[in-house]
C-alpha positions in Angstrom: 85.1 194.5 169.5 85.0 191.4 167.3 88.3 190.3 165.9 88.8 189.4 162.3 88.6 185.6 161.8 92.2 185.2 160.6 93.5 186.8 163.8 91.3 184.7 166.2 92.4 182.0 168.4 90.5 178.7 168.2 88.7 179.5 171.5 87.6 182.9 170.1 86.4 181.4 166.9 84.4 178.8 168.9 82.8 181.6 171.0 81.9 183.5 167.8 80.3 180.4 166.4 78.2 180.0 169.5 77.1 183.7 169.4 76.2 183.4 165.7 73.9 180.4 166.6 72.3 182.5 169.3 71.8 185.4 166.9 70.3 183.1 164.2 67.9 181.7 166.8 66.8 185.2 167.9 66.3 186.1 164.2 64.1 183.1 163.6 62.1 183.7 166.7 61.5 187.3 165.6 60.4 186.1 162.2 58.1 183.6 163.8 56.4 186.5 165.6 56.0 188.4 162.4 54.8 185.4 160.4 51.4 185.9 158.7 50.6 182.2 158.3 50.7 179.3 160.6 53.0 177.5 158.1 55.5 180.3 158.1 55.4 180.5 161.9 56.0 176.7 162.2 58.9 176.9 159.9 60.6 179.7 161.7 60.0 178.0 165.1 61.5 174.8 163.7 64.6 176.7 162.4 64.9 178.4 165.8 64.8 175.0 167.5 67.5 173.8 165.1 69.7 176.7 166.0 69.2 176.0 169.7 70.5 172.5 169.1 73.5 173.7 167.2 74.3 176.2 170.1 73.9 173.5 172.7 76.2 171.1 170.8 78.8 173.8 170.3 78.6 174.9 173.9 79.0 171.3 175.1 82.0 170.8 172.9 83.5 174.1 173.9 83.2 173.3 177.5 85.0 169.9 177.0 87.7 171.5 175.0 88.4 174.7 177.0 86.9 174.0 180.4 87.6 170.4 181.1 87.4 170.9 184.9 83.6 171.6 184.5 
């Protein structure tokens, strides 16, 4: 069960942000599959790629902050 933002620890909030980037990426990939024009498909694939970049950056920073032994 997802906790309310005001009751989250910093680590939980960071994990939520990572999940939201994953969800956004999955949404854009689904929309790319449903796109009816090549332009729409390219746009959604571009947006999915951007979300992947956000997730990667958040994950890297999370690992440094909360798992320094890695």
